[in-house]
N, CA, C and O atoms as a Tripos MOL2 file, in Angstrom:
@<TRIPOS>MOLECULE
protein
  280   279    70     0     0
PROTEIN
NO_CHARGES

@<TRIPOS>ATOM
      1 N         120.6010  -13.7660   33.1510 N.3       1 UNK1
      2 CA        119.3900  -13.5710   32.3750 C.3       1 UNK1
      3 C         119.6390  -14.0210   30.9390 C.2       1 UNK1
      4 O         120.7530  -13.9320   30.4210 O.2       1 UNK1
      5 N         118.5790  -14.5030   30.3190 N.am      2 UNK2
      6 CA        118.6360  -14.9820   28.9470 C.3       2 UNK2
      7 C         117.7660  -14.0790   28.0830 C.2       2 UNK2
      8 O         116.7390  -13.5730   28.5370 O.2       2 UNK2
      9 N         118.1830  -13.8810   26.8370 N.am      3 UNK3
     10 CA        117.4250  -13.0530   25.9020 C.3       3 UNK3
     11 C         116.9930  -13.8820   24.7060 C.2       3 UNK3
     12 O         117.7260  -14.7540   24.2390 O.2       3 UNK3
     13 N         115.7900  -13.5990   24.2140 N.am      4 UNK4
     14 CA        115.2900  -14.2350   23.0070 C.3       4 UNK4
     15 C         114.3940  -13.2300   22.2910 C.2       4 UNK4
     16 O         113.7620  -12.3860   22.9250 O.2       4 UNK4
     17 N         114.3470  -13.3270   20.9680 N.am      5 UNK5
     18 CA        113.4310  -12.5170   20.1740 C.3       5 UNK5
     19 C         112.4420  -13.4510   19.5040 C.2       5 UNK5
     20 O         112.8250  -14.3990   18.8190 O.2       5 UNK5
     21 N         111.1660  -13.1680   19.7120 N.am      6 UNK6
     22 CA        110.1100  -13.9660   19.1040 C.3       6 UNK6
     23 C         109.4010  -13.1410   18.0340 C.2       6 UNK6
     24 O         109.0850  -11.9720   18.2550 O.2       6 UNK6
     25 N         109.1540  -13.7410   16.8880 N.am      7 UNK7
     26 CA        108.3690  -13.1030   15.8410 C.3       7 UNK7
     27 C         106.9020  -13.3960   16.1380 C.2       7 UNK7
     28 O         106.5120  -14.5510   16.3080 O.2       7 UNK7
     29 N         106.0910  -12.3330   16.1980 N.am      8 UNK8
     30 CA        104.6970  -12.4770   16.6150 C.3       8 UNK8
     31 C         103.7820  -11.8260   15.5870 C.2       8 UNK8
     32 O         103.9670  -10.6620   15.2310 O.2       8 UNK8
     33 N         102.7960  -12.5810   15.1110 N.am      9 UNK9
     34 CA        101.8170  -12.0700   14.1530 C.3       9 UNK9
     35 C         100.5670  -11.5950   14.8960 C.2       9 UNK9
     36 O         100.1930  -12.1600   15.9240 O.2       9 UNK9
     37 N          99.9360  -10.5630   14.3700 N.am     10 UNK10
     38 CA         98.6670  -10.1000   14.9030 C.3      10 UNK10
     39 C          98.7490   -8.8470   15.7550 C.2      10 UNK10
     40 O          97.7140   -8.3170   16.1570 O.2      10 UNK10
     41 N          99.9430   -8.3590   16.0410 N.am     11 UNK11
     42 CA        100.0910   -7.1390   16.8410 C.3      11 UNK11
     43 C         100.0400   -5.9360   15.8960 C.2      11 UNK11
     44 O         100.7360   -5.9040   14.8810 O.2      11 UNK11
     45 N          99.1960   -4.9340   16.2440 N.am     12 UNK12
     46 CA         99.0790   -3.7910   15.3450 C.3      12 UNK12
     47 C          98.9200   -2.4450   16.0440 C.2      12 UNK12
     48 O          98.9390   -1.4040   15.3870 O.2      12 UNK12
     49 N          98.7620   -2.4520   17.3700 N.am     13 UNK13
     50 CA         98.4740   -1.1870   18.0510 C.3      13 UNK13
     51 C          99.0610   -1.1800   19.4670 C.2      13 UNK13
     52 O          99.6440   -2.1640   19.9230 O.2      13 UNK13
     53 N          98.8920   -0.0580   20.1350 N.am     14 UNK14
     54 CA         99.4220    0.0820   21.4900 C.3      14 UNK14
     55 C          98.7570   -0.8840   22.4550 C.2      14 UNK14
     56 O          99.3960   -1.3500   23.3980 O.2      14 UNK14
     57 N          97.4850   -1.1920   22.2380 N.am     15 UNK15
     58 CA         96.8130   -2.1800   23.0910 C.3      15 UNK15
     59 C          97.4980   -3.5390   22.9720 C.2      15 UNK15
     60 O          97.6540   -4.2540   23.9620 O.2      15 UNK15
     61 N          97.9060   -3.8870   21.7530 N.am     16 UNK16
     62 CA         98.6140   -5.1520   21.5320 C.3      16 UNK16
     63 C          99.9260   -5.1610   22.3180 C.2      16 UNK16
     64 O         100.2750   -6.1550   22.9560 O.2      16 UNK16
     65 N         100.6340   -4.0570   22.2610 N.am     17 UNK17
     66 CA        101.8990   -3.9260   22.9820 C.3      17 UNK17
     67 C         101.6670   -4.1550   24.4740 C.2      17 UNK17
     68 O         102.3870   -4.9260   25.1090 O.2      17 UNK17
     69 N         100.6640   -3.4860   25.0260 N.am     18 UNK18
     70 CA        100.3740   -3.6150   26.4520 C.3      18 UNK18
     71 C          99.9580   -5.0350   26.8180 C.2      18 UNK18
     72 O         100.3340   -5.5380   27.8780 O.2      18 UNK18
     73 N          99.1870   -5.6840   25.9520 N.am     19 UNK19
     74 CA         98.7390   -7.0560   26.2240 C.3      19 UNK19
     75 C          99.9140   -8.0150   26.2870 C.2      19 UNK19
     76 O         100.0240   -8.8160   27.2150 O.2      19 UNK19
     77 N         100.7950   -7.9300   25.2910 N.am     20 UNK20
     78 CA        101.9340   -8.8510   25.2230 C.3      20 UNK20
     79 C         102.9230   -8.5680   26.3440 C.2      20 UNK20
     80 O         103.3350   -9.4850   27.0540 O.2      20 UNK20
     81 N         103.3050   -7.3050   26.5080 N.am     21 UNK21
     82 CA        104.2770   -6.9670   27.5490 C.3      21 UNK21
     83 C         103.7090   -7.2730   28.9420 C.2      21 UNK21
     84 O         104.4460   -7.7110   29.8260 O.2      21 UNK21
     85 N         102.4100   -7.0440   29.1400 N.am     22 UNK22
     86 CA        101.7840   -7.3320   30.4250 C.3      22 UNK22
     87 C         101.7410   -8.8270   30.7230 C.2      22 UNK22
     88 O         101.9870   -9.2500   31.8530 O.2      22 UNK22
     89 N         101.4280   -9.6240   29.7040 N.am     23 UNK23
     90 CA        101.3800  -11.0770   29.8910 C.3      23 UNK23
     91 C         102.7550  -11.6250   30.2490 C.2      23 UNK23
     92 O         102.8720  -12.5190   31.0870 O.2      23 UNK23
     93 N         103.7790  -11.0970   29.6240 N.am     24 UNK24
     94 CA        105.1470  -11.5430   29.9310 C.3      24 UNK24
     95 C         105.5430  -11.1120   31.3430 C.2      24 UNK24
     96 O         106.1780  -11.8760   32.0700 O.2      24 UNK24
     97 N         105.1760   -9.9050   31.7280 N.am     25 UNK25
     98 CA        105.5000   -9.4130   33.0730 C.3      25 UNK25
     99 C         104.8310  -10.2900   34.1390 C.2      25 UNK25
    100 O         105.4130  -10.5350   35.1960 O.2      25 UNK25
    101 N         103.6190  -10.7560   33.8620 N.am     26 UNK26
    102 CA        102.8940  -11.5880   34.8250 C.3      26 UNK26
    103 C         103.6250  -12.9000   35.1300 C.2      26 UNK26
    104 O         103.5020  -13.4410   36.2290 O.2      26 UNK26
    105 N         104.3840  -13.4080   34.1550 N.am     27 UNK27
    106 CA        105.1030  -14.6670   34.3970 C.3      27 UNK27
    107 C         106.5670  -14.4280   34.7790 C.2      27 UNK27
    108 O         107.3270  -15.3810   34.9490 O.2      27 UNK27
    109 N         106.9630  -13.1610   34.9120 N.am     28 UNK28
    110 CA        108.3080  -12.8510   35.3870 C.3      28 UNK28
    111 C         109.3280  -12.5530   34.3190 C.2      28 UNK28
    112 O         110.5290  -12.5870   34.5830 O.2      28 UNK28
    113 N         108.8670  -12.2570   33.1030 N.am     29 UNK29
    114 CA        109.7810  -11.9070   32.0070 C.3      29 UNK29
    115 C         109.6070  -10.4310   31.6690 C.2      29 UNK29
    116 O         108.5780   -9.8270   31.9700 O.2      29 UNK29
    117 N         110.6280   -9.8670   31.0400 N.am     30 UNK30
    118 CA        110.5660   -8.4700   30.6190 C.3      30 UNK30
    119 C         110.5530   -8.4400   29.1010 C.2      30 UNK30
    120 O         111.5330   -8.8150   28.4590 O.2      30 UNK30
    121 N         109.4360   -7.9900   28.5220 N.am     31 UNK31
    122 CA        109.3010   -7.9560   27.0760 C.3      31 UNK31
    123 C         109.2610   -6.5480   26.5330 C.2      31 UNK31
    124 O         108.7580   -5.6340   27.1870 O.2      31 UNK31
    125 N         109.7950   -6.3720   25.3290 N.am     32 UNK32
    126 CA        109.7620   -5.0840   24.6270 C.3      32 UNK32
    127 C         109.2950   -5.3530   23.2070 C.2      32 UNK32
    128 O         110.0290   -5.9310   22.4060 O.2      32 UNK32
    129 N         108.0660   -4.9320   22.8930 N.am     33 UNK33
    130 CA        107.4670   -5.1760   21.5830 C.3      33 UNK33
    131 C         107.9760   -4.1590   20.5710 C.2      33 UNK33
    132 O         108.1230   -2.9770   20.8800 O.2      33 UNK33
    133 N         108.2440   -4.6340   19.3580 N.am     34 UNK34
    134 CA        108.5710   -3.7820   18.2190 C.3      34 UNK34
    135 C         107.4930   -4.0510   17.1720 C.2      34 UNK34
    136 O         107.5600   -5.0400   16.4420 O.2      34 UNK34
    137 N         106.4860   -3.1540   17.1020 N.am     35 UNK35
    138 CA        105.3760   -3.3620   16.1710 C.3      35 UNK35
    139 C         105.8410   -3.3930   14.7240 C.2      35 UNK35
    140 O         105.3570   -4.2060   13.9370 O.2      35 UNK35
    141 N         106.7700   -2.5210   14.3660 N.am     36 UNK36
    142 CA        107.2410   -2.4490   12.9850 C.3      36 UNK36
    143 C         107.8950   -3.7600   12.5490 C.2      36 UNK36
    144 O         107.7020   -4.2070   11.4180 O.2      36 UNK36
    145 N         108.6630   -4.3710   13.4420 N.am     37 UNK37
    146 CA        109.3480   -5.6240   13.1330 C.3      37 UNK37
    147 C         108.4770   -6.8540   13.4300 C.2      37 UNK37
    148 O         108.8680   -7.9830   13.1320 O.2      37 UNK37
    149 N         107.3060   -6.6300   14.0140 N.am     38 UNK38
    150 CA        106.4190   -7.7250   14.4250 C.3      38 UNK38
    151 C         107.1640   -8.7260   15.3070 C.2      38 UNK38
    152 O         107.1230   -9.9370   15.0880 O.2      38 UNK38
    153 N         107.8450   -8.1750   16.3100 N.am     39 UNK39
    154 CA        108.6340   -9.0360   17.1870 C.3      39 UNK39
    155 C         108.5840   -8.5120   18.6220 C.2      39 UNK39
    156 O         108.1520   -7.3930   18.8990 O.2      39 UNK39
    157 N         109.0470   -9.3780   19.5100 N.am     40 UNK40
    158 CA        109.1730   -8.9730   20.9140 C.3      40 UNK40
    159 C         110.5080   -9.5090   21.4310 C.2      40 UNK40
    160 O         110.8070  -10.6980   21.3220 O.2      40 UNK40
    161 N         111.2960   -8.6010   21.9910 N.am     41 UNK41
    162 CA        112.5590   -8.9720   22.6220 C.3      41 UNK41
    163 C         112.2580   -9.2540   24.0850 C.2      41 UNK41
    164 O         111.6500   -8.4350   24.7740 O.2      41 UNK41
    165 N         112.6900  -10.4220   24.5520 N.am     42 UNK42
    166 CA        112.3430  -10.8470   25.9070 C.3      42 UNK42
    167 C         113.5890  -11.1920   26.7020 C.2      42 UNK42
    168 O         114.4790  -11.8920   26.2180 O.2      42 UNK42
    169 N         113.6410  -10.6910   27.9250 N.am     43 UNK43
    170 CA        114.6930  -11.0410   28.8770 C.3      43 UNK43
    171 C         114.0360  -11.8430   29.9840 C.2      43 UNK43
    172 O         113.0310  -11.4160   30.5530 O.2      43 UNK43
    173 N         114.5980  -13.0060   30.2920 N.am     44 UNK44
    174 CA        113.9860  -13.8790   31.2930 C.3      44 UNK44
    175 C         115.0320  -14.7290   31.9910 C.2      44 UNK44
    176 O         116.1570  -14.8790   31.5140 O.2      44 UNK44
    177 N         114.6370  -15.2810   33.1320 N.am     45 UNK45
    178 CA        115.4890  -16.1720   33.9110 C.3      45 UNK45
    179 C         115.2620  -17.5930   33.4090 C.2      45 UNK45
    180 O         114.1930  -18.1650   33.6230 O.2      45 UNK45
    181 N         116.2570  -18.1610   32.7480 N.am     46 UNK46
    182 CA        116.1340  -19.4910   32.1470 C.3      46 UNK46
    183 C         115.9650  -20.5970   33.1840 C.2      46 UNK46
    184 O         115.5860  -21.7140   32.8320 O.2      46 UNK46
    185 N         116.2350  -20.3110   34.4430 N.am     47 UNK47
    186 CA        116.0170  -21.3120   35.4910 C.3      47 UNK47
    187 C         114.5490  -21.3840   35.8890 C.2      47 UNK47
    188 O         114.1180  -22.3590   36.5040 O.2      47 UNK47
    189 N         113.7760  -20.3470   35.5380 N.am     48 UNK48
    190 CA        112.3650  -20.3130   35.9120 C.3      48 UNK48
    191 C         111.4280  -20.4130   34.7070 C.2      48 UNK48
    192 O         110.3040  -20.8970   34.8330 O.2      48 UNK48
    193 N         111.8850  -19.9610   33.5540 N.am     49 UNK49
    194 CA        111.0470  -19.9170   32.3560 C.3      49 UNK49
    195 C         111.7800  -20.5080   31.1730 C.2      49 UNK49
    196 O         113.0040  -20.6380   31.1880 O.2      49 UNK49
    197 N         111.0180  -20.8700   30.1360 N.am     50 UNK50
    198 CA        111.6160  -21.2940   28.8780 C.3      50 UNK50
    199 C         110.7930  -20.7050   27.7320 C.2      50 UNK50
    200 O         109.7660  -20.0660   27.9650 O.2      50 UNK50
    201 N         111.2430  -20.9200   26.5020 N.am     51 UNK51
    202 CA        110.5790  -20.3320   25.3410 C.3      51 UNK51
    203 C         109.1470  -20.8440   25.2130 C.2      51 UNK51
    204 O         108.2680  -20.1070   24.7650 O.2      51 UNK51
    205 N         108.9040  -22.0710   25.5920 N.am     52 UNK52
    206 CA        107.5440  -22.6200   25.5270 C.3      52 UNK52
    207 C         106.6010  -21.8140   26.4200 C.2      52 UNK52
    208 O         105.4980  -21.4700   25.9970 O.2      52 UNK52
    209 N         107.0180  -21.5110   27.6400 N.am     53 UNK53
    210 CA        106.1800  -20.7380   28.5600 C.3      53 UNK53
    211 C         105.9850  -19.3070   28.0590 C.2      53 UNK53
    212 O         104.9020  -18.7390   28.1970 O.2      53 UNK53
    213 N         107.0310  -18.7300   27.4820 N.am     54 UNK54
    214 CA        106.9260  -17.3820   26.9210 C.3      54 UNK54
    215 C         105.9300  -17.3780   25.7640 C.2      54 UNK54
    216 O         105.0770  -16.4950   25.6690 O.2      54 UNK54
    217 N         106.0470  -18.3730   24.8890 N.am     55 UNK55
    218 CA        105.1490  -18.4950   23.7450 C.3      55 UNK55
    219 C         103.7010  -18.6530   24.2040 C.2      55 UNK55
    220 O         102.8000  -18.0100   23.6660 O.2      55 UNK55
    221 N         103.4840  -19.5100   25.1970 N.am     56 UNK56
    222 CA        102.1310  -19.7270   25.7120 C.3      56 UNK56
    223 C         101.5310  -18.4390   26.2680 C.2      56 UNK56
    224 O         100.3490  -18.1650   26.0570 O.2      56 UNK56
    225 N         102.3320  -17.6500   26.9740 N.am     57 UNK57
    226 CA        101.8340  -16.4020   27.5550 C.3      57 UNK57
    227 C         101.3810  -15.4390   26.4540 C.2      57 UNK57
    228 O         100.3620  -14.7630   26.5950 O.2      57 UNK57
    229 N         102.1370  -15.3810   25.3660 N.am     58 UNK58
    230 CA        101.7870  -14.4930   24.2450 C.3      58 UNK58
    231 C         100.5640  -15.0350   23.5070 C.2      58 UNK58
    232 O          99.6420  -14.2820   23.1960 O.2      58 UNK58
    233 N         100.5560  -16.3280   23.2270 N.am     59 UNK59
    234 CA         99.4500  -16.9160   22.4780 C.3      59 UNK59
    235 C          98.1480  -16.8860   23.2750 C.2      59 UNK59
    236 O          97.0670  -16.8290   22.6880 O.2      59 UNK59
    237 N          98.2390  -16.9250   24.5960 N.am     60 UNK60
    238 CA         97.0390  -16.8070   25.4350 C.3      60 UNK60
    239 C          96.3750  -15.4370   25.2760 C.2      60 UNK60
    240 O          95.1980  -15.2770   25.6020 O.2      60 UNK60
    241 N          97.1160  -14.4620   24.7830 N.am     61 UNK61
    242 CA         96.5690  -13.1320   24.5440 C.3      61 UNK61
    243 C          95.9400  -13.0150   23.1480 C.2      61 UNK61
    244 O          95.3650  -11.9800   22.8120 O.2      61 UNK61
    245 N          96.0470  -14.0630   22.3480 N.am     62 UNK62
    246 CA         95.4160  -14.0750   21.0270 C.3      62 UNK62
    247 C          96.3590  -13.8050   19.8680 C.2      62 UNK62
    248 O          95.9020  -13.5640   18.7510 O.2      62 UNK62
    249 N          97.6620  -13.8380   20.1040 N.am     63 UNK63
    250 CA         98.6310  -13.5780   19.0530 C.3      63 UNK63
    251 C          99.3330  -14.8760   18.6750 C.2      63 UNK63
    252 O          99.3320  -15.8320   19.4520 O.2      63 UNK63
    253 N          99.9270  -14.9170   17.4980 N.am     64 UNK64
    254 CA        100.5990  -16.1230   17.0210 C.3      64 UNK64
    255 C         102.1070  -15.9210   17.0150 C.2      64 UNK64
    256 O         102.6170  -15.0230   16.3450 O.2      64 UNK64
    257 N         102.8170  -16.7570   17.7610 N.am     65 UNK65
    258 CA        104.2730  -16.7500   17.7330 C.3      65 UNK65
    259 C         104.6790  -17.6370   16.5660 C.2      65 UNK65
    260 O         104.3770  -18.8310   16.5560 O.2      65 UNK65
    261 N         105.3670  -17.0530   15.5750 N.am     66 UNK66
    262 CA        105.6990  -17.8010   14.3680 C.3      66 UNK66
    263 C         107.1350  -18.2680   14.3170 C.2      66 UNK66
    264 O         107.4470  -19.2000   13.5770 O.2      66 UNK66
    265 N         108.0160  -17.6550   15.0750 N.am     67 UNK67
    266 CA        109.3950  -18.1450   15.1210 C.3      67 UNK67
    267 C         110.1370  -17.5330   16.2870 C.2      67 UNK67
    268 O         109.7520  -16.4950   16.8240 O.2      67 UNK67
    269 N         111.2070  -18.2000   16.6620 N.am     68 UNK68
    270 CA        112.0640  -17.7170   17.7470 C.3      68 UNK68
    271 C         113.4740  -17.5890   17.2350 C.2      68 UNK68
    272 O         113.9940  -18.4960   16.5840 O.2      68 UNK68
    273 N         114.0970  -16.4630   17.5270 N.am     69 UNK69
    274 CA        115.5020  -16.2500   17.1940 C.3      69 UNK69
    275 C         116.2780  -16.0170   18.4570 C.2      69 UNK69
    276 O         115.6910  -15.8110   19.5190 O.2      69 UNK69
    277 N         117.5710  -16.0440   18.3650 N.am     70 UNK70
    278 CA        118.4130  -15.8760   19.5580 C.3      70 UNK70
    279 C         118.5530  -14.4200   19.9270 C.2      70 UNK70
    280 O         119.2260  -14.0930   20.9050 O.2      70 UNK70
@<TRIPOS>BOND
     1     1     2 1
     2     2     3 1
     3     3     4 2
     4     3     5 am
     5     5     6 1
     6     6     7 1
     7     7     8 2
     8     7     9 am
     9     9    10 1
    10    10    11 1
    11    11    12 2
    12    11    13 am
    13    13    14 1
    14    14    15 1
    15    15    16 2
    16    15    17 am
    17    17    18 1
    18    18    19 1
    19    19    20 2
    20    19    21 am
    21    21    22 1
    22    22    23 1
    23    23    24 2
    24    23    25 am
    25    25    26 1
    26    26    27 1
    27    27    28 2
    28    27    29 am
    29    29    30 1
    30    30    31 1
    31    31    32 2
    32    31    33 am
    33    33    34 1
    34    34    35 1
    35    35    36 2
    36    35    37 am
    37    37    38 1
    38    38    39 1
    39    39    40 2
    40    39    41 am
    41    41    42 1
    42    42    43 1
    43    43    44 2
    44    43    45 am
    45    45    46 1
    46    46    47 1
    47    47    48 2
    48    47    49 am
    49    49    50 1
    50    50    51 1
    51    51    52 2
    52    51    53 am
    53    53    54 1
    54    54    55 1
    55    55    56 2
    56    55    57 am
    57    57    58 1
    58    58    59 1
    59    59    60 2
    60    59    61 am
    61    61    62 1
    62    62    63 1
    63    63    64 2
    64    63    65 am
    65    65    66 1
    66    66    67 1
    67    67    68 2
    68    67    69 am
    69    69    70 1
    70    70    71 1
    71    71    72 2
    72    71    73 am
    73    73    74 1
    74    74    75 1
    75    75    76 2
    76    75    77 am
    77    77    78 1
    78    78    79 1
    79    79    80 2
    80    79    81 am
    81    81    82 1
    82    82    83 1
    83    83    84 2
    84    83    85 am
    85    85    86 1
    86    86    87 1
    87    87    88 2
    88    87    89 am
    89    89    90 1
    90    90    91 1
    91    91    92 2
    92    91    93 am
    93    93    94 1
    94    94    95 1
    95    95    96 2
    96    95    97 am
    97    97    98 1
    98    98    99 1
    99    99   100 2
   100    99   101 am
   101   101   102 1
   102   102   103 1
   103   103   104 2
   104   103   105 am
   105   105   106 1
   106   106   107 1
   107   107   108 2
   108   107   109 am
   109   109   110 1
   110   110   111 1
   111   111   112 2
   112   111   113 am
   113   113   114 1
   114   114   115 1
   115   115   116 2
   116   115   117 am
   117   117   118 1
   118   118   119 1
   119   119   120 2
   120   119   121 am
   121   121   122 1
   122   122   123 1
   123   123   124 2
   124   123   125 am
   125   125   126 1
   126   126   127 1
   127   127   128 2
   128   127   129 am
   129   129   130 1
   130   130   131 1
   131   131   132 2
   132   131   133 am
   133   133   134 1
   134   134   135 1
   135   135   136 2
   136   135   137 am
   137   137   138 1
   138   138   139 1
   139   139   140 2
   140   139   141 am
   141   141   142 1
   142   142   143 1
   143   143   144 2
   144   143   145 am
   145   145   146 1
   146   146   147 1
   147   147   148 2
   148   147   149 am
   149   149   150 1
   150   150   151 1
   151   151   152 2
   152   151   153 am
   153   153   154 1
   154   154   155 1
   155   155   156 2
   156   155   157 am
   157   157   158 1
   158   158   159 1
   159   159   160 2
   160   159   161 am
   161   161   162 1
   162   162   163 1
   163   163   164 2
   164   163   165 am
   165   165   166 1
   166   166   167 1
   167   167   168 2
   168   167   169 am
   169   169   170 1
   170   170   171 1
   171   171   172 2
   172   171   173 am
   173   173   174 1
   174   174   175 1
   175   175   176 2
   176   175   177 am
   177   177   178 1
   178   178   179 1
   179   179   180 2
   180   179   181 am
   181   181   182 1
   182   182   183 1
   183   183   184 2
   184   183   185 am
   185   185   186 1
   186   186   187 1
   187   187   188 2
   188   187   189 am
   189   189   190 1
   190   190   191 1
   191   191   192 2
   192   191   193 am
   193   193   194 1
   194   194   195 1
   195   195   196 2
   196   195   197 am
   197   197   198 1
   198   198   199 1
   199   199   200 2
   200   199   201 am
   201   201   202 1
   202   202   203 1
   203   203   204 2
   204   203   205 am
   205   205   206 1
   206   206   207 1
   207   207   208 2
   208   207   209 am
   209   209   210 1
   210   210   211 1
   211   211   212 2
   212   211   213 am
   213   213   214 1
   214   214   215 1
   215   215   216 2
   216   215   217 am
   217   217   218 1
   218   218   219 1
   219   219   220 2
   220   219   221 am
   221   221   222 1
   222   222   223 1
   223   223   224 2
   224   223   225 am
   225   225   226 1
   226   226   227 1
   227   227   228 2
   228   227   229 am
   229   229   230 1
   230   230   231 1
   231   231   232 2
   232   231   233 am
   233   233   234 1
   234   234   235 1
   235   235   236 2
   236   235   237 am
   237   237   238 1
   238   238   239 1
   239   239   240 2
   240   239   241 am
   241   241   242 1
   242   242   243 1
   243   243   244 2
   244   243   245 am
   245   245   246 1
   246   246   247 1
   247   247   248 2
   248   247   249 am
   249   249   250 1
   250   250   251 1
   251   251   252 2
   252   251   253 am
   253   253   254 1
   254   254   255 1
   255   255   256 2
   256   255   257 am
   257   257   258 1
   258   258   259 1
   259   259   260 2
   260   259   261 am
   261   261   262 1
   262   262   263 1
   263   263   264 2
   264   263   265 am
   265   265   266 1
   266   266   267 1
   267   267   268 2
   268   267   269 am
   269   269   270 1
   270   270   271 1
   271   271   272 2
   272   271   273 am
   273   273   274 1
   274   274   275 1
   275   275   276 2
   276   275   277 am
   277   277   278 1
   278   278   279 1
   279   279   280 2
@<TRIPOS>SUBSTRUCTURE
     1 UNK1         2 RESIDUE 1 A UNK
     2 UNK2         6 RESIDUE 1 A UNK
     3 UNK3        10 RESIDUE 1 A UNK
     4 UNK4        14 RESIDUE 1 A UNK
     5 UNK5        18 RESIDUE 1 A UNK
     6 UNK6        22 RESIDUE 1 A UNK
     7 UNK7        26 RESIDUE 1 A UNK
     8 UNK8        30 RESIDUE 1 A UNK
     9 UNK9        34 RESIDUE 1 A UNK
    10 UNK10       38 RESIDUE 1 A UNK
    11 UNK11       42 RESIDUE 1 A UNK
    12 UNK12       46 RESIDUE 1 A UNK
    13 UNK13       50 RESIDUE 1 A UNK
    14 UNK14       54 RESIDUE 1 A UNK
    15 UNK15       58 RESIDUE 1 A UNK
    16 UNK16       62 RESIDUE 1 A UNK
    17 UNK17       66 RESIDUE 1 A UNK
    18 UNK18       70 RESIDUE 1 A UNK
    19 UNK19       74 RESIDUE 1 A UNK
    20 UNK20       78 RESIDUE 1 A UNK
    21 UNK21       82 RESIDUE 1 A UNK
    22 UNK22       86 RESIDUE 1 A UNK
    23 UNK23       90 RESIDUE 1 A UNK
    24 UNK24       94 RESIDUE 1 A UNK
    25 UNK25       98 RESIDUE 1 A UNK
    26 UNK26      102 RESIDUE 1 A UNK
    27 UNK27      106 RESIDUE 1 A UNK
    28 UNK28      110 RESIDUE 1 A UNK
    29 UNK29      114 RESIDUE 1 A UNK
    30 UNK30      118 RESIDUE 1 A UNK
    31 UNK31      122 RESIDUE 1 A UNK
    32 UNK32      126 RESIDUE 1 A UNK
    33 UNK33      130 RESIDUE 1 A UNK
    34 UNK34      134 RESIDUE 1 A UNK
    35 UNK35      138 RESIDUE 1 A UNK
    36 UNK36      142 RESIDUE 1 A UNK
    37 UNK37      146 RESIDUE 1 A UNK
    38 UNK38      150 RESIDUE 1 A UNK
    39 UNK39      154 RESIDUE 1 A UNK
    40 UNK40      158 RESIDUE 1 A UNK
    41 UNK41      162 RESIDUE 1 A UNK
    42 UNK42      166 RESIDUE 1 A UNK
    43 UNK43      170 RESIDUE 1 A UNK
    44 UNK44      174 RESIDUE 1 A UNK
    45 UNK45      178 RESIDUE 1 A UNK
    46 UNK46      182 RESIDUE 1 A UNK
    47 UNK47      186 RESIDUE 1 A UNK
    48 UNK48      190 RESIDUE 1 A UNK
    49 UNK49      194 RESIDUE 1 A UNK
    50 UNK50      198 RESIDUE 1 A UNK
    51 UNK51      202 RESIDUE 1 A UNK
    52 UNK52      206 RESIDUE 1 A UNK
    53 UNK53      210 RESIDUE 1 A UNK
    54 UNK54      214 RESIDUE 1 A UNK
    55 UNK55      218 RESIDUE 1 A UNK
    56 UNK56      222 RESIDUE 1 A UNK
    57 UNK57      226 RESIDUE 1 A UNK
    58 UNK58      230 RESIDUE 1 A UNK
    59 UNK59      234 RESIDUE 1 A UNK
    60 UNK60      238 RESIDUE 1 A UNK
    61 UNK61      242 RESIDUE 1 A UNK
    62 UNK62      246 RESIDUE 1 A UNK
    63 UNK63      250 RESIDUE 1 A UNK
    64 UNK64      254 RESIDUE 1 A UNK
    65 UNK65      258 RESIDUE 1 A UNK
    66 UNK66      262 RESIDUE 1 A UNK
    67 UNK67      266 RESIDUE 1 A UNK
    68 UNK68      270 RESIDUE 1 A UNK
    69 UNK69      274 RESIDUE 1 A UNK
    70 UNK70      278 RESIDUE 1 A UNK
């Protein structure tokens, strides 16, 4: 499994957490949102997913991914 942390703008409440974590779960990734840090830690299978697909899943929910860290 591979881990990445994405900085995400626009998340402010529990609904945001559920939207982002749910969207990631739908594509087979496990996400953990940190509202205070405006980030999401994601664990995923790099053979099936990549950061582009993770970013698209989050942005499809209406949030902006502004950077990716390791």
